[in-house]
C-alpha positions as CSV (number, residue, x, y, z in Angstrom):
1,M,32.1,36.1,-17.4
2,T,29.2,38.4,-18.4
3,G,26.4,36.9,-16.2
4,N,24.5,36.3,-19.5
5,P,23.8,32.6,-19.9
6,F,23.7,32.8,-23.7
7,A,27.0,34.7,-23.9
8,E,28.7,32.3,-21.4
9,N,27.4,29.2,-23.2
10,V,28.5,30.3,-26.6
11,A,32.0,31.1,-25.3
12,R,32.3,27.9,-23.2
13,I,31.0,25.5,-25.8
14,R,33.1,27.1,-28.6
15,K,36.2,26.7,-26.5
16,A,35.3,23.1,-25.6
17,R,34.9,22.4,-29.3
18,D,38.4,24.0,-29.8
19,L,37.1,26.6,-32.2
20,S,38.2,30.2,-32.6
21,Q,35.6,32.9,-32.9
22,E,36.5,33.2,-36.6
23,Q,36.0,29.4,-37.1
24,L,32.7,29.5,-35.3
25,A,31.6,32.5,-37.4
26,E,32.5,30.7,-40.6
27,A,30.8,27.5,-39.6
28,A,27.6,29.3,-38.6
29,S,27.7,31.7,-41.6
30,V,27.6,34.8,-39.3
31,G,29.9,37.7,-38.9
32,V,32.9,37.3,-36.6
33,D,31.8,40.6,-35.0
34,T,28.4,39.0,-34.2
35,V,30.2,36.1,-32.3
36,A,32.4,38.6,-30.5
37,R,29.5,40.8,-29.4
38,I,27.5,37.8,-28.2
39,E,30.4,36.5,-26.1
40,Q,31.0,40.0,-24.7
41,G,27.4,40.2,-23.7
42,T,26.8,43.4,-25.7
43,R,24.5,41.6,-28.1
44,T,21.5,40.5,-26.0
45,S,19.2,39.2,-28.7
46,S,19.7,37.2,-31.9
47,R,17.5,36.5,-34.9
48,P,16.0,33.0,-34.9
49,A,18.1,32.0,-37.9
50,T,21.3,33.1,-36.2
51,L,20.4,31.1,-33.1
52,R,19.8,28.0,-35.1
53,R,23.0,28.3,-37.1
54,L,25.1,28.9,-34.0
55,A,23.5,25.9,-32.2
56,A,24.1,23.7,-35.3
57,A,27.7,24.8,-35.6
58,L,28.4,24.0,-32.0
59,G,26.5,20.7,-32.1
60,V,23.9,21.6,-29.4
61,T,20.2,22.5,-29.2
62,V,19.0,26.1,-29.2
63,G,17.7,25.5,-25.7
64,T,21.1,24.3,-24.5
65,L,22.7,27.4,-26.0
66,L,20.2,29.7,-24.2
67,G,20.7,27.9,-20.9
68,Q,17.1,26.8,-20.8
69,A,16.8,24.4,-17.9
70,T,14.5,21.4,-18.3
71,G,11.3,21.8,-16.4
72,K,11.8,25.5,-15.8
73,R,8.6,27.4,-15.3
74,P,7.7,30.2,-17.7
75,S,7.3,32.5,-14.7
76,D,10.9,31.8,-13.7
77,L,12.3,33.3,-17.0
78,D,13.7,36.8,-17.1
79,A,11.0,38.9,-18.8
80,T,13.1,42.1,-18.9
81,P,14.1,41.7,-22.5
82,L,10.5,41.2,-23.5
83,R,9.4,44.3,-21.6
84,H,12.2,46.4,-23.2
85,A,11.4,45.1,-26.6
86,I,7.7,45.9,-26.4
87,A,8.1,49.2,-24.7
88,A,10.9,50.5,-27.1
89,C,9.9,52.5,-30.1
90,E,13.0,52.4,-32.2
91,H,16.0,51.6,-30.0
92,I,16.3,48.4,-28.1
93,P,19.3,48.0,-25.7
94,G,21.9,45.7,-27.0
95,L,20.9,45.8,-30.6
96,D,22.9,48.7,-31.9
97,D,24.6,46.4,-34.4
98,F,21.4,46.4,-36.4
99,A,21.4,50.1,-36.7
100,E,22.1,50.8,-40.4
101,P,19.1,51.0,-42.7
102,Q,20.9,49.1,-45.4
103,Q,21.0,46.1,-43.1
104,A,17.2,45.9,-43.0
105,T,15.9,42.4,-43.4
106,G,13.8,41.7,-46.5
107,L,10.2,40.8,-46.2
108,N,10.5,37.1,-47.0
109,A,13.3,36.6,-44.5
110,L,11.4,38.6,-41.9
111,A,8.3,36.4,-42.5
112,G,10.4,33.3,-42.0
113,S,11.7,34.7,-38.6
114,V,8.2,35.5,-37.4
115,H,6.9,32.1,-38.4
116,R,9.8,30.4,-36.5
117,M,8.9,32.5,-33.4
118,W,5.3,31.5,-33.7
119,R,6.4,27.8,-33.8
120,A,8.5,28.4,-30.6
121,Y,5.4,29.9,-29.0
122,V,3.0,27.0,-29.8
123,D,5.7,24.5,-28.9
124,G,6.4,26.1,-25.5
125,R,10.0,27.0,-26.3
126,H,9.7,30.1,-24.2
127,A,13.4,30.9,-23.6
128,E,14.0,30.9,-27.4
129,L,11.0,33.2,-28.0
130,L,12.1,35.6,-25.3
131,H,15.6,35.8,-26.7
132,A,14.6,36.2,-30.3
133,L,11.7,38.6,-30.0
134,P,13.7,41.8,-29.5
135,A,15.8,41.2,-32.7
136,V,12.7,40.4,-34.8
137,L,10.9,43.4,-33.5
138,T,13.9,45.5,-34.4
139,D,14.0,44.0,-37.9
140,A,10.2,44.5,-38.4
141,R,10.3,48.1,-37.2
142,R,13.3,48.9,-39.4
143,L,11.6,47.5,-42.4
144,T,8.5,49.6,-41.9
145,Q,10.8,52.7,-41.8
146,V,12.8,52.0,-44.9
147,A,10.5,50.0,-47.2
148,T,8.0,51.4,-49.6
149,G,4.7,50.3,-51.2
150,D,3.6,46.7,-50.8
151,E,6.8,45.7,-48.9
152,K,6.1,48.4,-46.3
153,A,2.5,47.3,-45.8
154,G,3.8,43.7,-45.5
155,A,6.3,44.8,-42.9
156,F,3.5,46.3,-40.8
157,R,1.7,42.9,-41.0
158,M,4.8,41.2,-39.7
159,L,5.3,43.8,-37.0
160,S,1.7,43.4,-35.9
161,T,2.1,39.6,-35.7
162,T,5.3,40.0,-33.6
163,Y,3.5,42.3,-31.2
164,R,0.8,39.7,-30.9
165,L,3.4,37.0,-30.0
166,G,4.7,39.4,-27.4
167,A,1.2,39.8,-26.0
168,G,0.7,36.0,-25.9
169,M,4.0,35.4,-24.2
170,A,3.4,38.2,-21.7
171,G,0.1,36.6,-20.8
172,R,1.8,33.2,-20.2
173,L,4.2,35.0,-17.9
174,G,1.3,36.6,-16.0
175,L,2.3,40.2,-17.1
176,E,-1.2,41.5,-17.9
177,D,-0.2,45.1,-18.3
178,L,2.5,44.2,-20.8
179,A,0.1,41.9,-22.7
180,W,-2.3,44.7,-23.0
181,S,0.3,47.2,-24.2
182,S,1.6,44.7,-26.8
183,A,-1.9,43.9,-28.1
184,E,-2.6,47.6,-28.4
185,R,0.5,48.1,-30.5
186,A,-0.4,45.1,-32.6
187,L,-3.8,46.7,-33.3
188,K,-2.2,50.0,-34.2
189,T,0.3,48.5,-36.6
190,A,-2.3,46.1,-38.1
191,R,-4.2,49.2,-39.5
192,E,-1.1,50.1,-41.5
193,S,-0.7,46.6,-43.0
194,D,-1.6,45.0,-46.3
195,A,-4.7,43.3,-44.8
196,P,-5.9,45.9,-42.2
197,E,-9.4,44.4,-41.7
198,V,-8.2,40.8,-40.9
199,E,-5.1,41.9,-39.0
200,A,-7.0,44.3,-36.8
201,A,-9.5,41.5,-36.0
202,I,-6.7,39.2,-35.0
203,S,-5.2,41.8,-32.8
204,L,-8.6,42.5,-31.2
205,R,-8.8,38.8,-30.3
206,Y,-5.6,39.3,-28.2
207,L,-7.1,42.4,-26.6
208,A,-10.2,40.4,-25.7
209,W,-8.2,37.6,-24.2
210,T,-6.3,40.1,-22.1
211,L,-9.5,41.6,-20.9
212,I,-10.6,38.1,-19.9
213,R,-7.4,37.6,-17.9
214,Q,-8.1,40.8,-16.2
215,G,-11.6,39.7,-15.2
216,R,-13.4,42.2,-17.4
217,F,-15.7,39.7,-19.0
218,D,-18.4,42.0,-20.3
219,E,-15.9,44.2,-22.1
220,A,-14.1,41.2,-23.5
221,E,-17.3,39.8,-25.0
222,R,-18.2,43.1,-26.4
223,V,-14.8,43.6,-28.1
224,A,-14.7,40.0,-29.5
225,V,-18.3,40.0,-30.8
226,G,-17.9,43.5,-32.3
227,A,-14.8,42.4,-34.2
228,A,-16.4,39.2,-35.3
229,E,-19.5,41.0,-36.7
230,R,-17.3,43.3,-38.7
231,L,-15.4,40.3,-40.2
232,Q,-18.2,37.8,-40.4
233,P,-17.9,35.8,-43.6
234,A,-20.9,35.2,-45.8
235,M,-22.9,31.9,-45.4
236,F,-21.1,30.2,-48.3
237,D,-17.8,32.0,-47.9
238,R,-15.1,29.3,-47.4
239,D,-12.2,31.6,-46.9
240,S,-10.4,29.7,-44.2
241,L,-8.5,32.7,-42.9
242,R,-11.5,34.9,-42.4
243,G,-13.5,32.0,-41.0
244,G,-10.8,31.0,-38.6
245,V,-10.3,34.5,-37.2
246,F,-14.1,34.9,-36.9
247,G,-14.4,31.6,-35.1
248,N,-11.5,32.4,-32.7
249,L,-13.2,35.7,-31.8
250,L,-16.4,33.8,-31.0
251,F,-14.4,31.4,-28.9
252,N,-13.1,34.3,-26.8
253,A,-16.5,35.8,-26.6
254,A,-18.0,32.5,-25.4
255,T,-15.3,32.1,-22.7
256,A,-16.1,35.6,-21.5
257,A,-19.8,34.9,-21.4
258,L,-19.2,31.6,-19.6
259,L,-17.0,33.2,-16.9
260,A,-19.7,35.9,-16.5
261,G,-22.2,33.2,-15.7
262,R,-24.1,33.3,-19.1
263,A,-23.8,29.7,-20.2
264,D,-26.7,29.9,-22.7
265,R,-25.0,32.9,-24.4
266,A,-21.8,30.9,-24.5
267,D,-23.6,28.0,-26.2
268,D,-25.0,30.3,-28.9
269,L,-21.6,31.8,-29.7
270,L,-20.0,28.4,-29.8
271,A,-22.8,27.1,-32.1
272,E,-22.1,30.0,-34.5
273,A,-18.4,29.3,-34.4
274,H,-19.0,25.6,-35.1
275,A,-21.1,26.4,-38.2
276,A,-18.2,28.5,-39.5
277,A,-15.8,25.6,-38.7
278,V,-17.9,23.1,-40.7
279,R,-17.8,25.5,-43.7
280,T,-14.0,25.6,-43.6
281,R,-13.9,21.7,-43.7
282,R,-10.5,21.3,-42.2
283,D,-8.4,22.0,-39.1
284,W,-5.5,24.4,-39.4
285,A,-3.1,26.5,-37.4
286,S,-1.2,29.6,-38.2
287,E,-0.2,32.9,-36.7
288,A,-3.7,34.1,-37.5
289,A,-5.9,31.4,-35.8
290,I,-6.3,27.8,-34.7
291,F,-9.6,26.6,-36.1
292,G,-11.6,23.8,-37.8
293,P,-14.2,21.2,-37.0
294,R,-12.3,19.4,-34.3
295,V,-11.1,22.6,-32.7
296,A,-14.6,23.9,-32.5
297,T,-15.8,20.6,-31.0
298,L,-13.1,20.7,-28.4
299,Q,-14.3,24.1,-27.4
300,R,-17.8,22.8,-26.9
301,I,-16.5,19.9,-24.7
302,D,-14.5,22.4,-22.7
303,R,-17.7,24.5,-22.1
304,I,-19.7,21.4,-21.0
305,A,-17.0,20.3,-18.6
306,R,-16.6,23.7,-17.1
307,T,-20.3,24.1,-16.3
308,G,-20.5,20.9,-14.3
309,D,-21.5,18.1,-16.6
310,P,-18.3,15.9,-16.7
311,A,-20.2,12.8,-17.8
312,E,-21.6,14.6,-20.9
313,A,-18.1,16.1,-21.6
314,L,-16.5,12.6,-21.6
315,H,-19.3,11.2,-23.7
316,L,-19.1,13.9,-26.3
317,A,-15.3,13.5,-26.4
318,K,-15.8,10.0,-27.8
319,T,-17.7,11.4,-30.8
320,A,-15.4,14.3,-31.5
321,P,-14.2,14.2,-35.1
322,P,-10.5,13.4,-35.7
323,A,-8.3,16.2,-36.9
324,S,-8.7,16.9,-40.6
325,G,-5.5,19.0,-40.6
326,E,-3.2,20.5,-38.1
327,V,-4.3,20.9,-34.5
328,P,-1.3,22.0,-32.3
329,A,-0.1,19.6,-29.7
330,F,-0.6,22.0,-26.9
331,W,-4.3,22.4,-27.9
332,E,-4.8,18.7,-27.9
333,A,-3.0,18.4,-24.6
334,G,-5.3,21.1,-23.1
335,H,-8.3,18.9,-24.2
336,Q,-6.7,15.9,-22.4
337,L,-6.3,17.9,-19.2
338,R,-9.9,19.0,-19.3
339,L,-11.0,15.3,-19.7
340,A,-8.7,14.3,-16.9
341,A,-10.4,16.8,-14.6
342,A,-13.8,15.5,-15.7
343,A,-12.9,11.9,-15.1
344,A,-11.4,12.7,-11.7
345,E,-14.6,14.5,-10.7
346,L,-16.5,11.3,-11.4
347,H,-13.9,9.3,-9.4
348,R,-12.7,7.5,-12.6
349,D,-9.2,7.8,-11.4
350,R,-7.7,5.2,-13.8
351,Q,-9.2,7.1,-16.7
352,A,-8.0,10.4,-15.4
353,L,-4.4,9.1,-15.2
354,D,-4.6,8.0,-18.8
355,F,-5.7,11.5,-19.9
356,L,-2.9,13.1,-17.8
357,A,-0.4,10.7,-19.4
358,E,-1.7,11.6,-22.9
359,A,-1.4,15.3,-22.2
360,R,2.2,14.7,-21.0
361,A,3.0,12.7,-24.2
362,L,1.5,15.4,-26.5
363,A,3.1,18.5,-25.0
364,P,5.3,17.7,-22.0
365,D,6.8,21.1,-21.4
366,W,3.5,22.9,-21.9
367,A,1.3,20.5,-19.9
368,R,3.8,20.4,-17.0
369,F,2.8,23.9,-15.7
370,Q,-0.9,24.0,-16.5
371,P,-2.8,24.7,-13.2
372,L,-5.6,22.3,-14.3
373,G,-3.1,19.4,-14.7
374,E,-1.5,20.1,-11.4
375,A,-4.9,20.4,-9.6
376,T,-6.2,17.2,-11.1
377,M,-3.1,15.2,-10.2
378,R,-3.2,16.6,-6.6
379,H,-6.8,15.4,-6.2
380,L,-5.7,11.9,-7.4
381,V,-2.8,11.9,-5.0
382,D,-4.8,13.0,-2.0
383,R,-7.3,10.2,-2.4
384,A,-5.0,7.5,-3.7
385,P,-4.3,4.3,-1.7
386,R,-0.8,3.8,-0.4
387,R,0.7,2.6,-3.7
388,R,-0.4,3.2,-7.3
389,G,2.6,2.1,-9.4
390,A,5.4,3.6,-11.4
391,Q,3.2,5.6,-13.9
392,F,1.4,7.3,-11.0
393,S,4.7,8.3,-9.4
394,L,6.0,9.6,-12.8
395,L,2.9,11.7,-13.4
396,A,3.0,13.1,-9.9
397,A,6.5,14.3,-10.5
398,H,5.7,15.7,-13.9
399,Y,2.8,17.8,-12.7
400,G,4.8,19.1,-9.8
401,I,3.2,17.3,-6.9
402,V,6.6,15.9,-5.8
403,S,10.0,17.2,-6.9
């Protein structure tokens, strides 16, 4: 055995299905050399499409193939491949089989891989993202080297997006230095892309968020506001992409201002973001931003709850507009956790439990490990009477109060 869960699982499940390496390769539409290298442990990363095809051919989920244990904390995952992938310039250990320029992935296929990684990120499929990121970074780097003209500029856009995903994942793992390094690389490659102004602004949002996580609130606000001012859409500009990036930058600036104790400044920034959201008229989510009227309202509710007015936050939540498009489940779950904390602060324990249950239903794997959910559930447990029923017990287990 290789000590690599992915390699061991592919080999074990293939044998259990009574398949040869050649038969699995044919069923998954991959090369037999690919299967052999995976099982030998010399191929440490795979493209998202390869992962999906192997899992389908073996009749299991991608998570099962990667050995992703249910309930595993993101911080328990091995971040070594992520660190290697971000730190590498051209060579990534274990990916020598992608070495030939003629094997470069085309721009459309690369964009598909990047989008699937982003979906894994917003869905909380961390093991899948960690596994696929090195391969996609390799593909994107290679395409920037061998492509020309518009394809080359598009490849730099994909590379910048992949670095941003690396920054976001590093932040979730608590690796602030790695998040900063990846965001810096995203900014550098964005300037070589086919949309340098917008891509640079998106990358600066990740840099600002990293500064917030480092406690450098003044710098974070300055970076985010400066990028927003350079990108600011005109009053009647309804370009949803520019408006979304602009609004997300203001969200970051408002968070920095709030954490620095400048609540009035945060309100001003959120009001400007909300005006931009109204102009876009719909909620949407992409690799560039998560934005829209409901998203902006949820940010305002979060601000009110954080600054000690839980009753007003709960009241405003009742008047929040419904989603007029896509709002990711983890974003809605975060809103429910904030409302649960507000309800618990007011000793509305039944209501707090309902909010915690809704967060669990929306994004179970993501909500499970959010500190706000765990802290709120702990408060409810500490002051609960002797028995509160099956749902109470279920939520206590889900949020890690009992194993």
